[in-house]
C-alpha positions as MATLAB code, in Angstrom:
seq = 'XXXXXXXXXXXXXXXXXXXXXXXXXXXXXXXXXXXXXXXXXXXXXXXXXXXXXXXXXXXXXXXXXXXXXXXXXXXXXXXXXXXXXXXXXXXXXXXXXXXXXXXXXXXXXXXXXXXXXXXXXXXXXXXXXXXXXXXXXXXXXXXXXXXXXXXXXXXXXXXXXXXXXXXXXXXXXXXXXXXXXXXXXXXXXXXXXXXXXXXXXXXXXXXXXXXXXXXXXXXXXXXXXXXXXXXXXXXXXXXXXXXXXXXXXXXXXXXXXXXXXXXXXXXXXXXXXXXXXXXXXXXXXXXXX';
ca = [
      45.869  158.203  150.194;
      43.179  157.651  147.537;
      40.712  160.416  147.116;
      37.323  158.897  148.342;
      34.892  158.843  145.561;
      31.880  161.291  145.767;
      29.297  163.049  143.653;
      32.064  165.247  142.049;
      33.922  162.178  140.812;
      33.109  161.734  137.059;
      33.241  158.117  136.962;
      30.733  157.923  140.002;
      28.411  160.184  138.237;
      28.533  158.362  135.055;
      27.935  154.849  136.589;
      25.474  156.070  139.222;
      23.421  158.432  137.254;
      24.065  158.839  133.648;
      24.238  155.075  132.759;
      20.745  154.309  134.458;
      19.216  157.334  132.586;
      20.439  156.069  129.297;
      19.206  152.759  129.933;
      15.731  153.910  130.936;
      15.664  156.063  127.874;
      16.379  153.039  125.741;
      13.603  151.073  127.323;
      11.122  153.672  127.280;
      11.547  154.573  123.554;
       9.971  151.568  122.016;
       6.923  151.732  124.467;
       6.421  155.515  123.769;
       6.434  154.710  119.910;
       4.128  151.909  120.251;
       1.826  154.214  122.476;
       1.824  156.887  120.160;
       1.074  154.704  117.205;
      -1.892  153.194  118.953;
      -3.375  156.808  119.194;
      -2.683  158.089  115.898;
      -4.381  158.161  112.571;
      -3.982  155.361  110.185;
      -2.618  157.795  107.367;
      -0.077  159.049  109.778;
       1.024  155.506  110.913;
       1.308  154.404  107.181;
       3.394  157.391  106.203;
       5.680  156.664  109.039;
       5.613  160.210  110.722;
       4.683  158.797  114.168;
       7.387  158.661  116.689;
       6.927  159.510  120.239;
       3.749  161.380  120.149;
       0.356  160.657  118.514;
      -0.382  162.486  115.167;
      -3.915  162.905  114.306;
      -5.337  161.670  117.476;
      -7.603  158.722  116.743;
      -9.187  155.920  118.817;
     -10.116  153.865  115.750;
      -7.660  151.332  116.833;
      -9.101  150.839  120.189;
     -12.553  150.960  118.864;
     -12.062  148.122  116.304;
     -10.653  145.927  119.168;
     -13.191  146.877  121.839;
     -16.332  146.769  119.494;
     -15.646  143.209  118.421;
     -17.801  142.095  121.427;
     -15.431  139.501  122.450;
     -12.866  141.788  124.142;
     -14.738  141.795  127.459;
     -15.176  138.178  127.855;
     -11.580  137.487  126.911;
     -10.450  139.979  129.345;
     -12.692  138.504  132.041;
     -11.214  134.858  131.215;
      -7.648  136.358  131.647;
      -8.545  137.884  135.056;
      -9.992  134.813  136.266;
      -6.851  132.709  135.336;
      -4.431  135.181  136.519;
      -6.274  135.547  140.024;
      -7.111  132.028  140.696;
      -4.025  130.579  139.147;
      -1.802  133.020  141.101;
      -3.497  132.140  144.271;
      -3.470  128.299  143.940;
       0.288  128.478  142.516;
       1.418  130.507  145.408;
      -0.148  128.634  147.991;
       0.695  124.907  146.529;
       4.299  126.264  145.842;
       4.685  127.431  149.538;
       3.071  124.118  150.618;
       5.742  122.232  148.806;
       8.650  124.416  149.629;
       7.938  124.475  153.382;
       8.609  120.622  154.097;
      11.296  120.534  151.755;
      13.161  123.261  153.577;
      13.460  120.703  156.703;
      16.474  118.685  157.250;
      14.535  116.263  159.321;
      12.166  115.518  156.442;
      12.508  111.666  155.588;
      13.788  111.198  151.913;
      14.231  115.045  151.689;
      16.879  114.800  149.211;
      15.143  112.323  146.897;
      12.118  114.840  146.718;
      14.469  117.722  146.145;
      16.218  115.797  143.265;
      12.927  114.796  141.842;
      11.668  118.342  141.703;
      15.109  119.611  140.029;
      14.805  116.615  137.599;
      11.506  118.213  136.370;
      13.124  121.508  136.127;
      15.809  120.205  133.736;
      13.906  117.484  131.573;
      10.218  118.136  130.528;
       8.079  115.784  128.612;
       7.234  118.078  125.986;
       4.195  119.592  124.082;
       2.590  116.359  122.863;
       2.678  114.473  125.969;
       1.431  117.692  127.897;
      -1.443  117.692  125.329;
      -2.333  114.200  125.533;
      -2.431  114.447  129.577;
      -4.607  117.439  129.493;
      -7.221  115.482  126.954;
      -6.805  112.369  129.151;
      -7.828  114.405  132.361;
     -10.847  115.961  130.761;
      -9.326  119.738  130.860;
      -9.458  120.350  127.258;
     -11.340  123.599  126.338;
     -11.505  124.637  129.823;
      -9.879  127.522  131.741;
      -8.347  125.093  134.193;
      -6.264  123.566  131.515;
      -4.458  127.026  131.813;
      -4.094  126.858  135.371;
      -3.559  123.268  136.620;
      -0.749  121.812  134.543;
       1.783  124.406  135.374;
       0.625  125.216  138.792;
       4.032  124.945  140.492;
       7.092  125.983  139.016;
      10.483  124.462  140.404;
      12.262  127.580  140.181;
       9.675  129.517  142.324;
       9.523  126.595  144.690;
      13.418  126.911  145.143;
      13.055  130.681  145.883;
      10.594  129.998  148.781;
      12.527  126.948  150.017;
      15.659  129.073  150.327;
      13.677  131.796  152.095;
      12.156  129.170  154.541;
      15.501  127.799  155.339;
      16.768  131.261  156.333;
      13.829  131.895  158.862;
      15.074  131.761  162.418;
      14.365  128.357  164.331;
      13.342  130.284  167.314;
      10.201  131.063  165.852;
       9.203  127.402  165.072;
      10.569  126.243  168.568;
       8.262  128.858  170.198;
       5.159  127.357  168.383;
       6.154  123.765  169.344;
       6.608  124.707  172.922;
       3.026  126.340  173.012;
       1.613  123.068  171.648;
       1.318  124.046  167.992;
       2.309  121.782  165.078;
       3.669  122.400  161.799;
       0.297  123.644  160.192;
      -0.050  126.015  162.841;
       3.467  127.282  162.392;
       3.056  127.377  158.666;
      -0.157  129.354  158.323;
       0.246  131.567  161.487;
       3.917  132.534  161.486;
       5.795  131.327  158.313;
       3.482  132.823  156.020;
       3.084  136.127  157.581;
       6.969  136.470  157.786;
       7.391  135.602  154.075;
       5.291  138.291  152.553;
       8.065  139.817  150.562;
       9.202  136.391  149.204;
       5.732  135.382  148.436;
       4.889  138.789  146.766;
       7.775  138.159  144.351;
       6.605  134.748  143.566;
       3.104  135.894  143.023;
       4.531  138.614  140.696;
       6.378  136.027  138.571;
       3.051  133.688  138.415;
       0.771  136.629  137.716;
       2.755  137.859  134.748;
       3.179  134.331  133.378;
      -0.438  133.565  133.617;
      -1.157  137.077  131.997;
       1.258  136.896  128.995;
       0.937  133.187  128.200;
      -1.030  132.282  125.175;
       0.554  129.079  123.907;
      -1.353  127.004  126.177;
      -4.595  128.581  125.084;
      -3.608  127.948  121.471;
      -3.450  124.216  122.355;
      -6.270  123.679  124.690;
      -8.823  126.179  124.209;
     -11.202  125.910  121.086;
     -14.438  127.712  122.118;
     -14.404  131.425  121.489;
     -16.032  132.501  124.673;
     -13.244  130.935  126.671;
     -10.251  132.189  125.038;
      -7.998  134.407  127.201;
      -7.161  138.137  126.328;
      -3.663  137.347  124.976;
      -4.924  134.735  122.522;
      -7.779  137.059  121.557;
      -5.403  139.867  120.876;
      -2.976  137.298  119.019;
      -5.699  136.295  116.559;
      -6.411  140.222  115.967;
      -2.802  140.712  115.122;
      -2.528  137.699  112.930;
      -5.713  139.091  110.835;
      -3.448  141.997  109.468;
      -5.225  145.259  107.998;
      -8.782  145.208  108.790;
     -11.714  147.456  108.050;
     -15.283  147.767  109.574;
     -18.223  149.899  110.312;
     -17.574  151.328  113.866;
     -19.388  154.147  115.649;
     -21.841  154.699  112.661;
     -18.900  155.430  110.219;
     -16.640  153.357  107.938;
     -13.228  153.416  109.373;
     -10.089  151.835  108.080;
      -7.717  150.848  110.722;
      -4.124  149.858  109.721;
      -2.673  146.552  110.911;
       0.244  148.477  112.639;
      -2.165  150.634  114.529;
      -4.053  147.525  115.737;
      -1.012  145.605  116.644;
       0.131  148.714  118.866;
      -3.156  148.953  120.344;
      -3.326  145.291  121.391;
       0.164  145.758  122.932;
      -0.878  148.871  125.172;
      -3.937  146.822  126.335;
      -2.041  143.865  127.344;
       0.512  145.887  129.270;
      -1.582  148.484  130.985;
      -3.121  145.967  133.494;
       0.142  144.707  134.586;
       1.437  148.426  135.007;
      -1.614  149.302  137.063;
      -1.152  146.335  139.448;
       2.640  146.408  139.857;
       2.771  149.612  142.169;
       0.380  148.024  144.606;
       2.914  144.859  144.717;
       6.132  146.690  144.593;
       5.549  147.834  148.252;
       6.267  144.262  149.347;
       9.769  144.339  147.756;
      11.383  145.795  150.722;
      14.335  144.629  152.738;
      14.308  144.212  156.382;
      10.818  142.865  156.551;
      11.687  139.720  158.218;
      14.055  141.554  160.767;
      11.292  144.017  161.650;
       8.792  140.998  162.303;
      11.153  139.456  164.464;
      11.920  142.470  166.493;
       8.263  142.804  167.163;
];
C-alpha cells in the first residue's frame, strides 16, 4: 500500500507551503520597492540605492501630488464613479441575468446569443465616442458609467448562479401569491450575496483603474477622475516646485511610485470588507434557515 501523504512528505510541503510562499514573495517584492521609493529622498532614488525600505525618509513626492489642489477633486470624482457605477452595474446586471436564467422565458436563447455576440464583437473606439457625443454625455462623469454599465461576463456569472438556486424557494413565493419581482428582490438577491459581492468587486476595480474612457470623454480639469489625474502627473516627467515654503526637487521616479501607491491603497482598504462575502456555503446556510 502506498504511504498516505502528510505533513512529512517533502512533495506535499513544497507544493502546499513553499511554492505559495515563494509566489507571495515574488508578488510583494515590486510593491515593496515601489512603496520604498515613494517615501525616499530624490537623491537616494536617483542613485539607485532604494530597494525594500525607504532611504532618507521624505514625503516630497506625496506633497507634490497633494499640493497641486486638484487631487481632492479628482479623488472625489473617482469615488463617485466607483460607488454609483458599481451600484448601477450590479443591479442592472442582476436584473438582466435573472430573467435570462429562466427556461420559460420566450426567445430566451435569442437574447442569450445577443449578449454573447456583444461579448465577442465590439463596435470599437470611434463608434463608442460618436455614440457618447450623440447622447450628450461628453465631458460628464456619466460617460464613464453608462456606456459600460453591463458586462456580459459578469452577467453570465450571475446567470449561472441564479440557475443553480433551488426552485423550491421561488415556488414557495408563487404559492404565497408573490410574483417574479417579489421573488427577485426578497429572496434571490439576499441568497446571492456572495456572487453579487464578487461581481461588485470586478466592477469596482474596473471603474477605479480605468482611465482610457476619461481620456476620450473628459475635457474639463475639474471632472477628471483620479487615474487620469495621476496619469498626467506621471506623463510630465521630472518636476520641481515650491512646496511647504521650501524649494523641493522631486524625481520623476519618486512621483510615479507615489502615484501608484495612492491608486492602490484605496482598493487595499476596501477589499478586506468585501472579502468576507467570498465564503462557501452561504446558499446552503440560507436554505437551512
